[in-house]
Structure formats: structure tokens, C-alpha cells
Backbone as JSON, one array per atom type, in Angstrom:
{
  "sequence": "MSQKKDKTTYLILALLLGGLGVHQFYVGNTTAGVLYLLFCWTFIPAILALIDAIAHQKKVESANMEIAQRLSVTMGVPAHEMMKLAMVSS",
  "N": [[-24.47, 2.79, -15.54], [-26.29, 4.4, -16.76], [-25.9, 6.61, -18.28], [-25.04, 5.85, -20.72], [-24.92, 6.08, -24.23], [-27.25, 5.54, -26.85], [-27.03, 4.03, -30.02], [-29.06, 3.91, -31.93], [-30.87, 5.86, -31.09], [-29.27, 8.14, -31.4], [-28.98, 8.09, -34.2], [-31.64, 8.47, -35.07], [-32.17, 11.01, -33.98], [-30.25, 12.51, -35.38], [-31.2, 12.28, -38.0], [-33.83, 13.34, -37.88], [-33.82, 15.72, -36.3], [-31.4, 16.83, -36.74], [-30.55, 19.14, -38.11], [-30.84, 21.09, -36.25], [-29.02, 20.44, -34.4], [-29.51, 18.67, -32.32], [-28.68, 16.02, -32.02], [-25.98, 16.36, -31.52], [-25.96, 17.58, -29.01], [-26.98, 15.42, -27.61], [-24.86, 13.54, -27.5], [-23.1, 14.96, -25.99], [-21.62, 17.0, -27.14], [-21.6, 20.01, -26.77], [-20.65, 22.48, -27.77], [-20.56, 22.06, -30.57], [-23.28, 21.56, -30.94], [-24.41, 24.07, -30.32], [-23.29, 25.6, -32.39], [-24.53, 24.36, -34.6], [-27.15, 25.15, -34.06], [-26.91, 27.96, -34.29], [-26.34, 28.29, -36.99], [-28.44, 27.08, -38.32], [-30.27, 28.18, -40.07], [-29.0, 28.29, -42.5], [-29.03, 25.81, -43.6], [-26.78, 24.25, -43.79], [-26.01, 22.85, -41.42], [-27.95, 20.82, -41.54], [-27.16, 19.28, -43.7], [-24.67, 18.47, -42.74], [-25.6, 16.97, -40.6], [-26.75, 14.8, -41.88], [-24.46, 13.57, -42.85], [-23.3, 13.0, -40.37], [-25.19, 11.15, -39.48], [-24.68, 9.02, -41.15], [-22.12, 8.31, -40.36], [-22.46, 7.58, -37.72], [-21.9, 5.54, -35.81], [-19.21, 5.55, -34.87], [-19.07, 8.0, -33.5], [-20.89, 7.71, -31.39], [-19.77, 5.54, -30.03], [-17.41, 6.74, -29.21], [-18.38, 8.7, -27.45], [-19.49, 7.01, -25.51], [-17.18, 5.74, -24.58], [-15.86, 7.89, -23.42], [-17.59, 8.42, -21.29], [-17.27, 6.01, -19.9], [-14.59, 6.26, -19.18], [-14.69, 8.44, -17.41], [-16.26, 7.3, -15.39], [-14.6, 5.22, -14.65], [-12.48, 6.49, -13.41], [-13.77, 7.52, -11.2], [-14.68, 5.17, -9.94], [-12.41, 3.63, -9.74], [-11.79, 1.59, -11.51], [-10.36, 0.11, -14.42], [-10.84, 1.72, -17.63], [-11.29, 0.16, -19.93], [-12.33, -2.14, -18.81], [-14.72, -1.17, -17.81], [-16.05, -0.65, -20.2], [-16.32, -3.27, -21.15], [-18.08, -4.28, -19.24], [-20.27, -2.66, -19.79], [-20.95, -3.5, -22.36], [-21.73, -6.11, -21.89], [-23.97, -5.74, -20.29], [-25.77, -4.52, -22.0]],
  "CA": [[-24.27, 3.06, -16.95], [-27.49, 5.04, -17.29], [-25.5, 7.68, -19.18], [-24.62, 5.25, -21.98], [-25.66, 6.61, -25.37], [-27.75, 4.53, -27.75], [-26.73, 4.33, -31.42], [-30.31, 4.11, -32.66], [-31.39, 7.17, -30.69], [-28.43, 9.13, -32.07], [-29.31, 8.07, -35.62], [-32.96, 9.09, -35.25], [-32.03, 12.45, -33.71], [-29.49, 13.12, -36.47], [-32.03, 12.34, -39.19], [-35.03, 14.15, -37.72], [-33.57, 17.03, -35.7], [-29.98, 17.11, -36.91], [-30.33, 20.51, -38.54], [-30.81, 21.93, -35.06], [-27.91, 20.0, -33.56], [-29.97, 17.9, -31.17], [-27.84, 14.82, -31.89], [-24.71, 16.78, -30.93], [-26.21, 17.74, -27.58], [-27.21, 14.08, -27.06], [-23.59, 12.89, -27.19], [-22.3, 15.82, -25.12], [-20.87, 18.0, -27.9], [-22.38, 21.23, -26.6], [-20.16, 23.52, -28.68], [-21.05, 21.74, -31.92], [-24.73, 21.75, -30.92], [-24.69, 25.51, -30.38], [-22.96, 26.04, -33.75], [-25.61, 23.89, -35.46], [-28.3, 26.03, -33.82], [-26.64, 29.3, -34.82], [-26.31, 28.29, -38.46], [-29.5, 26.23, -38.86], [-30.96, 28.87, -41.15], [-28.25, 28.1, -43.75], [-29.21, 24.4, -43.97], [-25.51, 23.54, -43.75], [-26.07, 21.84, -40.36], [-28.79, 19.69, -41.96], [-26.29, 18.45, -44.55], [-23.7, 17.85, -41.83], [-26.31, 15.97, -39.79], [-26.87, 13.6, -42.71], [-23.14, 12.95, -42.81], [-23.18, 12.44, -39.02], [-26.05, 9.97, -39.4], [-23.99, 7.93, -41.85], [-20.93, 7.93, -39.58], [-22.9, 7.7, -36.33], [-21.41, 4.52, -34.89], [-17.95, 5.97, -34.24], [-19.32, 9.11, -32.59], [-21.56, 7.19, -30.2], [-18.78, 4.74, -29.3], [-16.5, 7.68, -28.59], [-19.08, 9.28, -26.3], [-19.6, 5.97, -24.48], [-15.85, 5.53, -24.01], [-15.6, 9.04, -22.55], [-18.38, 8.18, -20.08], [-16.61, 4.91, -19.19], [-13.35, 6.78, -18.58], [-15.05, 9.23, -16.23], [-16.71, 6.37, -14.36], [-13.47, 4.42, -14.18], [-11.72, 7.33, -12.48], [-14.58, 7.6, -9.99], [-14.8, 3.87, -9.29], [-11.11, 2.98, -9.63], [-11.76, 0.43, -12.4], [-9.86, 0.52, -15.74], [-11.9, 2.09, -18.57], [-11.62, -0.96, -20.82], [-13.18, -3.05, -18.04], [-16.04, -0.53, -17.76], [-16.68, -0.87, -21.51], [-16.71, -4.68, -21.2], [-19.29, -4.4, -18.42], [-21.36, -1.98, -20.49], [-21.35, -4.33, -23.5], [-22.41, -7.28, -21.35], [-25.27, -5.35, -19.74], [-26.7, -3.99, -23.01]],
  "C": [[-25.5, 3.71, -17.57], [-27.15, 6.17, -18.25], [-25.11, 7.16, -20.55], [-25.53, 5.73, -23.11], [-26.04, 5.48, -26.33], [-27.54, 4.95, -29.21], [-27.99, 4.63, -32.22], [-30.91, 5.48, -32.35], [-30.6, 8.28, -31.38], [-28.79, 9.23, -33.55], [-30.64, 8.77, -35.89], [-32.88, 10.6, -35.01], [-31.29, 13.15, -34.84], [-30.35, 13.28, -37.71], [-33.2, 13.31, -39.05], [-34.76, 15.58, -37.22], [-32.11, 17.46, -35.84], [-29.67, 18.53, -37.34], [-30.29, 21.49, -37.39], [-29.72, 21.52, -34.08], [-28.29, 19.16, -32.36], [-29.1, 16.66, -30.95], [-26.47, 15.15, -31.29], [-24.86, 16.97, -29.42], [-26.36, 16.37, -26.91], [-25.9, 13.39, -26.67], [-22.64, 13.78, -26.4], [-21.44, 16.84, -25.84], [-21.64, 19.32, -27.9], [-21.95, 22.33, -27.57], [-20.66, 23.29, -30.09], [-22.56, 21.95, -31.99], [-25.12, 23.21, -31.03], [-24.4, 26.04, -31.78], [-24.03, 25.58, -34.74], [-26.83, 24.79, -35.31], [-28.1, 27.42, -34.44], [-26.73, 29.37, -36.34], [-27.42, 27.45, -39.09], [-30.24, 26.88, -40.03], [-30.26, 28.7, -42.5], [-28.43, 26.71, -44.34], [-27.91, 23.61, -44.06], [-25.51, 22.51, -42.62], [-26.92, 20.62, -40.74], [-27.98, 18.73, -42.83], [-25.26, 17.74, -43.68], [-24.35, 16.77, -40.98], [-26.51, 14.68, -40.59], [-25.55, 12.83, -42.74], [-22.91, 12.31, -41.44], [-24.0, 11.16, -38.88], [-25.39, 8.77, -40.06], [-22.83, 7.41, -41.01], [-21.24, 7.88, -38.09], [-22.25, 6.71, -35.38], [-20.15, 4.96, -34.16], [-18.19, 7.07, -33.2], [-19.96, 8.64, -31.29], [-20.58, 6.35, -29.37], [-17.78, 5.64, -28.57], [-17.12, 8.31, -27.35], [-19.2, 8.27, -25.17], [-18.26, 5.7, -23.82], [-15.49, 6.67, -23.06], [-16.35, 8.88, -21.22], [-17.72, 7.08, -19.24], [-15.33, 5.38, -18.52], [-13.65, 7.6, -17.34], [-15.48, 8.33, -15.08], [-15.54, 5.57, -13.79], [-12.61, 5.2, -13.19], [-12.46, 7.38, -11.14], [-14.57, 6.28, -9.22], [-13.47, 3.14, -9.12], [-10.99, 1.7, -10.45], [-11.24, 0.9, -13.75], [-11.01, 0.75, -16.74], [-12.27, 0.94, -19.49], [-12.49, -2.01, -20.11], [-14.61, -2.49, -17.95], [-16.77, -0.76, -19.08], [-17.12, -2.32, -21.66], [-18.0, -4.89, -20.41], [-20.49, -3.78, -19.13], [-21.87, -2.84, -21.65], [-22.09, -5.56, -23.04], [-23.81, -6.91, -20.89], [-26.24, -4.81, -20.78], [-27.28, -5.07, -23.87]]
}
């Protein structure tokens, strides 16, 4: 579960480097991250990053669930069981 994303790290990245889309790259949203980079000069991504920082918990949980689903396919264990294991180990 070394790929598991941390909510605090996401929040800090969104607040400090969100205008550049670093928090989007962190959770695996490469397309959104590139769009943030392309439009960073407009400061719109910075405003969106503040909104992302407020709603960060859902985005990180979604990224962690996606990772658990990929691992469950590889290991043959149901995804909800992988999430239970991840919550116990954190």
C-alpha cells in the first residue's frame, strides 16, 4: 500500500502549489494537472485549488479506492477488503 495517498499531503500541496496543479498530479489526475499548468497564468487554477483544498477528503479517498481496486485485481482480493486492510495499517 505504498501508493496510498495521504490527505494531509494533498491538502498542503493544494494550498501551496495548487495553482500549478501539483495536487492533481499527486492523486493521479494528470490531465487536470496539465490543464492547471497551462492556465496557471490566469490564476483560475489557484482559485480552483482552494476549492479542492476544502473538498480534499473525497478526492483522496477516491484515489485510494482506485489504487485498492487495481491491487485487488492483481492480488485476487476484493477491493473493499483491500481498503479495510489499508485503514488498519494506517
